[in-house]
N, C-alpha and C positions, 0 to 999 in steps of 0.2 A: 739212430743211436739207442734208441729205445729197445731195439730189438735185440742187441747184443747183450743187454743187461742179464744178470743170472736170474734163475726162476725164483730165489729168496727175496725178490722184489715183487712179488706177486701183488700184495696188498698195495702198493702202490698203483699198480696196473688197475685193479678192482677199484681204487677211488677215483682214477681218471675217468674210468667209464661215466662217472656222473654227468661230465660233460659230452655234447654230440659228437660223433664220430668228425674226424678232418683234423685240419694243421693246428688248431686251438689245443684240441687233445693231446697231440704228439708234442707241441711244445712245453705243456702243463707237465707230463709224464718225464721228460727230459730235465726239466728244472728239480723237479721233487728227487729224481734219483742222482743228479749230481750233488744235490744238498744231502741226499742220505749216505752217499758215498764218502761227502767230506766230514760228515759227523759220525759214519759207521752205525747209522741205524738200520733197521731192517723192515722196519714200520714206519707209519705215518704216526706224526706226535698230534695230539689233541687239537692244536691250535691249526694244524694243515687240513686235518679234516674238517673242521668248522669251517674254514676259509673257502675251501673246495664247495662244500655241501650249501655254503652261502651265496655263493657265485654261479653255481651250475644252473638252478634253475633260470635266471634271467640267460645263461649262456644257450640252454635250450630253446630259447625265443627267438635264436638266429639273428637277432639284432641287436649287437652290443651297443651300440651307439643311440639305442632310442629308448626313451622313457615310456613313449605312449604305448608301445607295445606290451611293457607290464601293465599297464591299467587295463588293455583289452584281456591280457591274459586272466587278470583277477576276477573281471566281469564274465568270463566265460566259464572260470572254474568256479564260480558261485552259482551260475545257472545250471552247469551240469552236475553240481553236487546237490543242488534241489531237486532236480529231474532222479537222478540214480538215488537219494533216500527215499524219493516219494514210491519209486519202483520196490524198493526194498521193503518199506513198510505195508505194500500192498502184499507182497509174497508173504512176508510173516504174518499178516492179517490179525485175526480176534482169536480169543481163545475157541476151543471145539466143544464148548459145553452147550448142550442143547437150550434152546428157548425154553420159558416156563410155559408149563400145562396149564389148562383151565382151572384145574385144582388148585396149584400153584398160585395162580393169579388172583384167585378167590382169597385165599390167605393173604397176599399183599395188599388186597384191595381192603382187608379188614383193619389193615396198620395205617394206611393211609386215606382212605376214605370210607369211614366206619359208618353202616347206616345207610349208604347210597347203594341202589340196586344197580349192579353193573351190568352194562348192556353187551350187545356181541362184540368179543373181541376181534382186533384188526390184528391180521399176524403177517408180517413179511419176514421168511425163511433167510432172506440173503439180502445186500446190499441193494436198495431200491432208490429212484429219483422221483421225489414229492411233486405235487403241483405247481410248486414255485421254482422249480429248476435247480432243486438241490438233494445230492447224494446223501441218505441217510443208512445208519446201520440197520440190518435185519432186527426185527425188535416185533413184541406184542404191547398192544396198547390200547387204551378206552378213552372215553370220555364222557363226563355224567356232571349235571347240574349240581349244585349246593344243595342238599337237603333242607337246609335251615339258613336263614341270614347269617353271615359270618362277618362280625362288628370290626374284627382285628385280624389280619390275615397272618402278622408275625407271632400272635399269640396262638393260633390255629395251629400255623407252620412247628411252632415250638412243641408243642404236645406230639405233633406227628414225630418230631425229631426224638422225643423221648420213647416213643414207642417203637420206632426203628431202630436205636440204640439197645434197647431191652433185647429185642429180637434176634441181634447179633449182626446187623448192619452198621457199616463204617460211613458216617456223613462226610460229603463233600462240600464243595462250595454252595452259597446260597446268592441267587442273584434277584435283583427287583426291579420293576417299573412303576415310572411314577415320582412320588415325593418321598422324601425320608420319613415325613410324619404322616403321609396317607400315600400308601402302596397299592397302585390298582392291580399290580401282579407279581407274585414271589414265585421262582424256581427253587426247589430243594434236590440235590442229588445225594445219592448214597449207594454203596457197593458192598457185595457181599458174594462169595463164593463164585467168582467170574461173571456176576451180573452187574449191572449198573442201573439204578432205578432213577427216574426222573419226576418229579411230581411238580407240576404249574398249576398254581393256584390263583385263579383270576376274577375281577370284578368286571360286572357288563358297564360300568359307568365308575364315577366319581363318587356314587352314592351306595354303600355298602348294602342299603337295604333293598337296591334292587335287584341283589343276588348276584349269583356267579356260576362259573364250573370248573372242574378240574380236568386235567389232562395228565394221564398217567401213562409211562411208557416203562418197559423194561428191555435191555437190550446186552449182547455179550460184552464183555469187558475186552479192552486190548491184551494183546500177548504181552506176558512179561518181558519176553526178549525183543519188544519193539523198540524199547530206547536206545538198545545198544546197537540194534540191526540198523535203525535209521542213522544213528551217528556214523555208523563205519560204512553205510552205503554212500553217505553225504562226501566222506573224505575220500574214498576210493573215486567217486565221480569228480572231484575237486583236481586231484593229481590226474586224473585221464584229461580233464579240460584244459588242464596247464600244457601237457603233453601235446594234446591236439594242436592247440593255439601255436606252440613251436612248429608244427610240422606245418600248419596253414602257412605260418609266417615265413618259413623258408622256401615254402613253395611260391608265395607271390611277392619275395623282396623284391625283384625287380619290375614289378608291375604296381605301379604308383596307384593305379585307378582301382585295382581289385583290392589292393590293401586298405583304401580308404573306405572302400564298399563295403568290405567286410567288418572294419573297425564300427561304422555306422550300424550295422546290422546285429553287430554284438550287444550294442548299448540298445539298441530298440528290444531285441530280446530280454535283456536283464531287466532293462526298465518298465518294461510293459508288465513283466511278472513280477515286479518287486511289492507292487499290494498282496498279491497271492501268497509269496515267500514269507513275508512279515506274518501273515495271518495262518500260514502253516507251522512257523517257529512258534507262535503263540501258543498254539494248540500242544505242539511237542514237549513246551516246558511245562504245560499244564498236566501232560501225562507221565513226565519226570517227577513232578511234585505230587501230585494225586492217585496215579497210578492208571487214569483214565481220562478221555478227552471228555471238557466239560459241553462241548456240542454235542448233537445228535448225528455229525456226520463224520466220517473218518478223514485223518488228515491228508489222506491219498485221494480223496473224493473227485480231484480235477480229472482223475484216469478214469472216471465213470462215463460212459456215453450218456448225455444230455443233463450233466452236472453244469452249472455257469461258470464254473471254473474254467472249462475249456473256452467259454466265449472270451473270458477274461485272455488267456494265453493265444487267441487266435493271431494278434500281431508277432508274437514269439514264434509260433510254429511257422507263419508265412516267413518270418526272418531267417530260420532254420533253413526251410526249403530252398531259398532263394540263394542262401551262403553256401549249399551243398552244390545247386547248380554253378556257380562260380567257382568253387574249387573245382569240381569237375572237369572246366573247359580251361583252366589257366594252368598252363605248363611252365616250367622252370626253363631258363636258359638252356640247361644241359640235356633237355629231354627233344630239343629242335636239334635231331640227329637224323641221318639217314636209317630209314626203317630197317635194314639190314643189320645196321649197328646196335640194334636195341636189345637188351638182354633182358629178361623175366627178372626181376629184383622183389624179393621178399618185403623190402619194407615199401617200395611202391603199392606192391600188391595191397598190402596191409593199409596204405593210405588211401587206396580206392576202396576197400571194403569199409574203412571207418568213415568215409564220407557217405557210402551208400548206407550204413547201418543209421548214421544221422537221418536220413532223409525219410529210411524205413519207420524210425521212431516217430516223427512229425506225422506220417501218414497214417501209424497206429492211434497215436493221439487225437488225431483229427478225426478219423473214420470210425473207430471201435472202442477206445478206450480199451486197449489190451485184449479185443475180443478175438475168436478166432480167425475171424474174417480180417483183421488188422495184421495177425501175424501171417496169414496168408500173402497178403499184399508185401509186408517188408520181404519175406523171403523169396517172394517173386521177382523185387526191385535187386535183391543182392544177386539172384541167380543171373538176370540181365545184365546187371553190372559187371560179373565176373565174365560173361560171354564177352562183353564188348573189350574188357582188358585183353584178354586171350587173342580177339582180332587185331586189337592195336599193336599188341607185343610180337605176333607174327612175324618172321623175317620175309622180307618182300621175296616174289620169285618163287 
């Protein structure tokens, strides 16, 4: 019926595309067109647009009678958004300003550790993994003992803050360890012209007379585009995760065992990564508020080979790989037809490529943290998958 409607109803047809192809989309379009003819409208009302867009995401999941699939889709969308946001943040990275030279570090040392003889500087021009398995920004740093005993860390750091402010530095948050009335360590941060300065002032014990030491580091600040890029990448990742869940749901809707296993794997992946997601979001909010992260590691540190975040994500990576294998071997009932009748479908090909891309992402994260070797492995798996798809789609005889 909808095929005979005039072209002036194209906005209704465009709105109906929010639903997946099939009988439900056709019925929806026919209903809207009949209502439009009766009322004389040529475009959907605001209420119609709202109702269609409100129900379309669930319809995309392929199981209108199931509420559990919505929960799974939300979980997958959140996990996909986290991965996409982290990848976007890594692409945007830091500012391109060079790290301070020895002369510039000497000037900074006069502000934060006056009178101390600065030892040899430790320089890391790129992100590195320290001895504790934590990825850190490229930085220039040094450590030096107190010249004289410092009775009160707060008073000393307040004087440092005054000198930094006078020199044009913008102060960030201050953190401390110990007790509110007896601090054993205090960390002060400041930012200026694309640099982030961190000063940690510590006692060796709870007795100030026993002395202590300073730890000073200067790194590049995050790019000003990072907050927007992180949010945009996360939103796109969530949309992709929702649509992918719909594709997987329709593919396995007649296979109860596969559906249950995929739902379990989705919860395992999201649950095992929840701690890391909360940690990353806390750092992201700090960047939005302060303009830089208060920690010495980037919010995408789990993408760096050797970082402890990869260990936390090991269950999620394994769950992703298993889910990709399950989807690769699970066929919809419509696929069980003679090989000579199989036609190459762009949608089917896209589904296979999506599964293999997920597998490639898992390989990248587990093996190389987005290094060149990991990219090579991902491309290799995609090529193998493409070849397998062409072989399976080739007519018999």
